[in-house]
C-alpha positions in Angstrom: 35.7 -6.2 49.0 35.1 -8.8 52.2 34.6 -6.0 54.8 31.9 -5.5 51.7 30.4 -8.5 52.6 30.7 -9.1 55.7 29.1 -5.1 56.2 26.3 -6.5 54.0 25.6 -9.7 55.7 25.5 -8.5 59.3 23.2 -6.2 58.1 20.7 -7.9 56.7 21.2 -10.5 60.0 20.8 -8.5 62.8 17.8 -6.5 60.4 16.1 -9.4 59.5 16.4 -10.5 63.5 15.3 -7.2 64.3 11.9 -7.5 62.2 11.3 -10.7 63.6 11.3 -9.7 67.3 9.6 -6.4 66.2 6.7 -8.5 64.1 6.0 -10.6 67.3 6.0 -7.5 70.1 3.9 -5.8 67.7 0.9 -8.5 67.8 1.4 -9.3 71.0 1.1 -5.3 72.0 -1.6 -4.6 69.6 0.3 -2.2 66.5 -0.9 -3.7 63.9 -2.2 -1.8 60.6 -5.9 -2.1 60.2 -7.6 -2.7 56.6 -9.4 0.1 55.6 -10.4 2.9 53.6 -7.6 3.4 50.7 -5.8 0.6 52.3 -5.4 -2.4 50.4 -4.9 -5.2 52.8 -7.0 -6.9 54.9 -5.5 -8.7 57.5 -4.0 -6.9 60.6 -0.3 -6.5 60.1 2.5 -5.5 62.1 3.9 -2.1 60.5 7.4 -2.2 62.3 9.6 -2.8 59.3 11.4 0.8 60.1 12.8 -1.0 63.0 15.5 -3.1 60.7 16.3 -0.5 58.6 17.1 1.6 62.2 19.1 -1.5 63.0 21.0 -1.2 59.6 21.8 2.6 59.4 23.5 1.8 63.2 25.6 -0.5 62.1 26.5 1.8 59.5 27.0 4.9 61.9 29.0 2.5 63.7 31.7 1.3 61.0 31.3 5.4 59.1 32.2 6.9 63.3 35.5 4.3 63.5 36.9 4.5 60.3 35.9 8.4 58.9 36.2 10.3 62.1 36.8 13.2 60.2 33.3 13.8 59.8 31.7 13.4 63.3 29.6 16.0 63.3 28.5 14.7 59.6 27.2 11.1 60.8 26.0 13.4 64.5 23.5 15.0 62.4 22.8 12.2 59.6 22.1 9.8 63.0 20.1 12.5 64.5 17.8 13.2 61.7 17.1 9.5 61.0 16.2 8.9 64.2 13.7 11.9 64.6 11.7 10.7 61.3 11.7 7.1 62.4 9.8 8.3 65.7 7.9 11.1 63.9 6.7 7.9 61.5 5.8 5.8 64.6 4.1 8.3 66.7 2.1 9.0 63.8 1.0 5.0 62.4 -0.4 4.8 66.0 -2.0 8.6 66.4 -2.5 10.0 62.6 -0.9 13.5 62.9 -1.6 15.8 60.9 -0.1 16.7 57.7 1.0 20.3 59.1 2.6 18.8 62.2 4.3 16.1 59.8 6.1 19.1 57.3 7.2 20.8 61.1 8.7 18.6 62.6 10.7 17.2 58.6 11.3 21.2 58.5 13.5 20.5 61.5 14.8 17.4 60.0 16.2 19.1 57.0 17.3 22.1 58.8 19.8 19.7 61.3 20.7 17.7 57.7 22.0 21.0 56.1 23.6 22.8 59.5 24.6 20.2 61.2 25.9 18.0 58.5 26.3 20.8 55.6 24.6 18.0 53.0 23.3 20.8 51.2 21.5 22.0 47.6 23.7 24.3 46.8 23.7 24.2 42.6 21.4 22.2 40.3 24.5 21.5 38.2 25.7 22.9 34.4 22.1 23.8 33.4 23.7 27.3 32.0 25.6 27.3 28.8 27.7 24.3 30.5 27.7 27.1 33.5 26.7 26.2 36.8 23.7 27.1 37.8 23.6 28.2 41.6 21.2 28.5 43.6 22.8 31.0 46.8 20.6 32.3 49.2 17.7 29.5 47.9 19.7 26.4 48.4 18.4 25.9 52.1 14.7 26.3 51.2 15.6 24.5 48.2 16.7 21.7 49.6 14.1 21.5 52.5 11.5 21.0 49.9 13.7 18.3 47.8 13.8 16.9 50.8 10.5 17.0 52.1 9.3 15.9 49.2 11.5 12.7 48.9 10.3 11.7 52.3 6.6 11.9 51.5 7.3 10.3 47.8 8.4 7.1 48.9 5.7 7.3 51.4 2.9 7.8 49.2 4.0 5.1 46.9 3.6 2.3 50.1 0.4 1.2 48.8 1.0 -2.5 47.8 3.0 -5.1 49.3 7.0 -4.9 48.5 6.7 -1.9 46.7 8.3 0.6 48.5 11.2 -2.1 49.5 12.1 -2.7 46.1 11.8 0.3 44.5 14.3 1.5 47.4 16.3 -1.7 46.8 17.0 -0.6 43.0 17.5 2.9 44.1 20.5 1.5 45.7 21.9 -0.2 43.7 21.9 2.7 41.3 22.9 4.7 43.7 25.9 2.5 45.1 26.9 1.5 41.6 27.6 5.8 41.6 29.4 5.7 44.7 31.8 2.7 44.0 32.7 4.4 40.3 33.5 7.3 42.0 35.5 5.8 45.1 33.2 7.1 47.9 33.8 5.2 50.7 31.7 6.8 53.1 28.5 6.8 50.7 29.0 3.2 49.7 29.0 2.3 53.7 26.0 3.9 54.3 24.1 2.0 51.0 25.1 -1.1 51.4 24.2 -1.1 54.9 21.0 0.6 53.9 20.4 -2.3 51.1 21.5 -5.0 53.8 18.3 -3.8 55.9 15.9 -3.5 52.9 16.4 -7.1 51.9 15.8 -7.9 55.2 12.1 -6.1 55.4 11.7 -7.6 51.9 11.9 -11.6 53.0 8.7 -10.2 55.6 6.8 -8.0 53.5 7.5 -9.1 49.7 4.8 -11.4 48.2 6.3 -14.8 47.1 5.1 -18.4 46.8 6.1 -18.8 50.6 4.3 -16.3 51.4 0.9 -15.1 50.5 0.5 -11.5 51.4 3.1 -9.4 53.9 3.7 -10.7 57.2 5.1 -6.2 58.0 4.7 -3.6 56.7 7.4 -0.3 56.6 4.4 1.9 58.0 5.4 5.9 58.1 8.2 4.7 60.7 10.3 3.0 57.4 8.9 4.9 54.7 9.3 7.9 55.7 13.0 6.4 57.2 14.0 5.7 53.2 13.0 8.3 51.7 14.7 10.4 54.5 18.1 8.7 53.0 17.7 8.3 49.7 17.0 11.9 49.5 20.4 12.0 51.7 22.7 10.0 49.3 21.1 11.8 46.1 21.8 14.8 47.5 25.4 14.3 49.0 26.6 11.9 45.6 25.5 15.4 43.5 26.8 18.2 45.4 30.5 19.5 45.9 33.6 20.2 43.9 34.3 16.0 43.5 30.3 14.8 42.9 30.1 11.8 41.9 26.7 12.5 39.6 24.9 15.6 38.5 22.0 16.9 39.6 19.8 15.9 36.7 21.0 11.9 37.3 19.8 12.2 40.8 15.9 12.9 39.2 16.1 9.8 37.1 17.6 7.6 40.5 14.1 8.7 41.9 12.5 8.6 39.0 9.1 6.9 39.7 8.7 7.7 43.4 9.0 11.4 42.2 6.9 11.5 38.8 3.8 8.9 40.8 3.9 11.8 43.9 3.9 15.4 42.0 1.5 13.6 39.8 -0.9 12.6 41.8 -0.8 16.0 43.5 -1.0 18.3 40.2 -4.4 15.6 39.5 -5.9 16.5 43.4 -5.1 20.0 42.6 -6.5 20.4 39.0 -9.7 18.8 40.4 -10.0 20.9 43.9 -9.2 19.1 46.4 -6.2 19.2 48.9 -3.1 17.6 47.2 -2.2 15.4 50.2 -5.5 13.6 50.2 -5.7 9.7 49.7 -5.6 9.1 45.6 -6.3 5.8 43.7 -4.5 6.7 40.1 -1.0 5.4 41.7 0.8 3.5 39.7 0.3 0.5 40.8 -3.8 1.1 40.9 -3.8 1.6 37.3 -1.9 -1.9 37.0 -4.5 -3.4 39.6 -7.3 -2.2 37.8 -5.7 -3.7 34.9 -5.6 -7.2 36.3 -2.3 -7.6 37.4 -1.4 -9.1 40.7 0.7 -7.7 44.3 3.6 -9.2 42.6 3.5 -8.6 39.6 2.7 -5.0 39.7 5.8 -4.8 42.0 8.4 -6.5 40.1 7.1 -4.4 37.1 7.3 -1.0 38.8 10.4 -2.0 40.5 12.0 -2.8 36.6 10.5 0.8 35.4 12.2 2.4 37.9 15.7 0.4 37.7 15.4 1.0 33.7 15.1 4.6 34.6 18.0 5.1 36.7 20.0 3.2 34.3 19.1 5.7 31.3 19.8 8.3 34.1 23.6 6.5 34.3 24.0 6.2 31.2 23.6 10.0 30.6 25.6 10.6 33.5 28.6 8.4 31.8 28.1 9.0 28.2 28.3 12.7 28.9 25.7 13.7 27.6 24.8 18.0 28.2 23.0 17.8 31.3 20.2 20.3 30.1 19.5 17.6 27.5 18.8 14.8 29.9 16.7 17.3 32.4 14.5 17.9 28.9 14.1 13.7 28.1 12.9 13.2 31.9 10.1 16.1 31.6 8.9 14.8 28.6 9.3 11.3 30.2 7.3 12.5 33.1 5.1 14.7 31.1 3.8 11.2 29.4 3.6 10.1 32.9 1.3 12.7 33.6 -1.1 12.3 31.5 -1.4 8.6 31.4 -2.4 9.2 35.3 -5.2 11.8 34.3 -6.3 9.8 31.5 -5.5 6.2 32.9 -8.1 4.0 30.6 -6.1 4.3 27.9 -2.8 2.9 29.9 -5.0 0.2 31.4 -5.7 -0.8 27.7 -1.6 -0.8 27.0 -0.8 -2.6 30.2 -4.0 -5.5 29.9 -2.3 -6.5 26.0 1.2 -6.5 28.6 -0.6 -8.6 30.4 -1.8 -11.3 28.2 1.5 -11.2 26.5 3.5 -11.8 28.9 1.1 -15.0 30.1 0.8 -13.3 33.2 -2.1 -14.8 35.9 -5.1 -12.1 36.3 -6.1 -11.4 39.7 -9.7 -13.3 41.0 -12.4 -11.3 40.7 -15.7 -12.1 43.1 -19.4 -10.0 41.9 -22.3 -10.7 40.9 -23.9 -10.5 37.3 -27.3 -9.3 35.3 -27.5 -10.3 31.7 -29.5 -10.4 29.0 -30.6 -6.4 28.5 -30.3 -4.1 25.4 -28.3 -1.4 25.4 -30.6 1.7 27.4 -31.4 -1.0 29.7 -27.1 -1.6 30.1 -26.5 2.1 30.3 -29.1 2.8 32.8 -28.5 -0.3 35.2 -24.3 1.4 34.9 -26.0 4.9 36.4 -27.9 2.6 39.3 -24.7 0.8 40.0 -22.4 3.8 39.9 -24.0 5.3 43.1 -23.9 1.9 44.7 -20.2 1.2 44.7 -19.2 4.4 45.0 -17.5 3.3 48.6 -16.1 0.0 47.3 -12.6 1.0 45.9 -11.5 -1.7 44.3 -14.9 -2.3 42.0 -15.5 -2.2 38.6 -18.3 -2.5 36.2 -17.9 -4.4 32.8 -21.2 -4.4 30.4 -19.8 -7.2 27.5 -21.5 -8.0 24.8 -23.7 -11.0 24.0 -24.1 -11.7 20.1 -25.2 -15.2 18.7 -22.6 -15.6 15.7 -25.3 -18.5 14.0 -27.7 -15.5 12.7 -29.4 -13.8 15.2 -29.5 -10.5 14.9 -30.3 -8.8 18.1 -27.6 -8.4 20.1 -27.9 -8.1 23.9 -25.6 -6.8 26.8 -24.4 -8.7 30.1 -23.4 -5.9 33.0 -20.8 -7.6 35.5 -19.9 -5.9 38.6 -16.6 -7.3 39.3 -14.7 -6.9 42.7 -11.4 -7.9 42.2 -9.1 -10.0 45.3 -6.4 -7.9 45.7 -4.8 -9.8 49.3 -4.3 -13.4 47.9 -7.1 -15.2 48.4 -8.8 -17.1 46.6 -12.3 -16.9 47.7 -14.3 -13.6 49.0 -13.6 -11.8 52.3 -16.1 -11.5 54.5 -16.5 -7.6 54.4 -16.6 -8.5 50.4 -19.2 -11.0 51.2 -21.6 -8.8 52.8 -21.0 -6.4 50.8 -22.2 -8.1 47.9 -25.2 -9.6 49.9 -26.1 -5.9 50.8 -26.1 -4.4 47.6 -28.3 -7.3 46.0 -30.9 -7.0 48.5 -30.5 -2.5 48.2 -30.8 -3.3 44.0 -33.8 -6.3 45.1 -35.6 -3.3 47.1 -34.9 -0.2 45.3 -35.2 -1.4 41.4 -36.7 -4.5 41.5 -33.6 -5.9 40.1 -31.9 -9.9 41.2 -28.5 -9.8 40.8 -27.0 -13.1 40.3 -23.8 -14.9 41.8 -20.7 -13.9 39.2 -19.0 -17.4 39.8 -15.9 -19.3 37.7 -17.7 -22.1 35.0 -16.5 -25.6 35.5 -16.4 -28.1 32.9 -17.6 -30.9 35.8 -20.2 -28.6 37.1 -21.5 -27.9 33.8 -24.9 -29.1 32.4 -24.6 -28.2 28.7 -21.3 -30.5 29.0 -21.9 -32.9 26.0 -21.9 -36.4 27.9 -21.6 -39.9 25.4 -25.2 -41.1 27.1 -27.0 -38.1 26.2 -25.6 -36.8 23.0 -28.6 -35.7 21.1 -29.7 -33.2 23.4 -26.7 -32.3 25.5 -24.8 -31.8 22.1 -27.3 -29.0 21.0 -26.9 -27.0 24.1 -23.4 -27.0 24.1 -23.1 -26.1 20.2 -25.2 -23.2 21.2 -22.7 -22.3 24.0 -19.6 -22.5 21.5 -21.5 -20.3 19.2 -22.0 -17.3 21.2 -19.7 -14.5 22.0 -18.8 -12.2 24.5 -16.8 -8.8 24.0 -16.0 -6.0 26.6 -17.2 -2.7 25.5 -17.5 -0.5 28.4 -15.5 -0.6 31.8 -15.9 1.5 34.6 -13.9 2.3 37.6 -14.5 4.5 40.8 -12.2 6.2 43.0 -12.9 6.2 47.1 -14.0 8.8 48.1 -12.5 10.8 51.0 -13.9 11.8 53.9 -14.7 15.7 52.6 -16.8 13.9 49.8 -18.6 11.3 51.9 -22.0 13.2 51.6 -21.0 14.3 47.2 -22.6 12.8 44.7 -21.3 9.3 43.5 -17.9 9.0 42.2 -17.0 10.0 38.3 -16.4 7.2 36.2 -12.8 7.5 35.3 -12.4 4.4 32.9 -13.4 2.9 30.3 -13.5 1.6 26.9 -16.3 1.8 24.5 -19.3 3.5 25.3 -22.4 2.0 24.7 -24.5 3.0 21.7 
């Protein structure tokens, strides 16, 4: 236990120092992730978080080579494959390589893993009436597909501060439990060291009261490296005569990245689009659309991932038949896929939980059009849909405004809501420019005046009654208290890819009740 704590402490400390140094060098040389396109952040941020993971892995390899020299070729393949993945990711961060070239190099890395290190998926466990399901000649092709999928799954969910690192840490915690119970010391050493590197990275990447936004990103170099290491551990622990867990359990321990990535790819294919293009129906995007702050979304997703992984471990240690655990996983995946196809149902439930848990909503900024008939409100939504399609964080709300003191006329207000996702309480300069340009276009093309949507404060409200003017101000306050607003419609928009830039306005992908 003492050696374990020392290994974790050394890995965390050296990885943290490395990331801190890498941040300074990246800022000095302009190695930065710049805002734009599908990215949620609004500041130039170094993408060198993978350096800390490399250092932690190096410490593990030194320890493994000295304590388990009989597996020298295995550690050689691990180190060589990891370095190739890290370098590939770093080059991709800087030069934006094509996905085809990335797949070719990732295939080379998996071949090193299988042929040099001997880490390969040779069977799928006891799925056939209690008998082993061997892959035989399909072992290496299946390992290629599974490992490349794992590498890119973790990369694809790396969309908000702290998410990939937190999900990875939950997987490592679960894998560490498996390795410890099975007495698999080599893999336990690897898990502990990589966990230390991940914790060190999260100190600079996770949002908390003393850090409003990430100081460093994983980048492709870090996310693909972690994906490779997790895939390695899942395969190595689930194969062989003395396997520590079943292959089906591996699905549960990597549940969120796996389900999220496959769902998105299936959705893109269903829409006759490339499955490798960016998408905004990832789980974290849906949670942000439901009003969750970035930190709350990260903690919630990490908890769900840990919960699903714990279910997998429960099935493993309670000896539940593997085929039943597979069917249960497929059932959960089916529900998950359905929710990503129709996220507005999920958003409604998430908002209820958001309010139930008492979480603070995200800050927002936008424009307002009030007092319209139902038909006018519907026409305004159609106009605004075309104008907002290039702003991924925008939503359109239609609010019912009905007086409670006897008036029968129902009118509607249209609110353009732009969420401030980068931890700011004030809009970013680009957001202000966007809304100003939108105001100008709507005025010029449609003759519609958009008013700024601002938070009403009691001390700034003229309708607040004062002791010196009880009559008039009191009547105005009463009228305002008598009104209520009900959200009856909401529309949010997918960010178009470059191939869609000239298409018609993006489809409305979320809504509550339609306007009638």
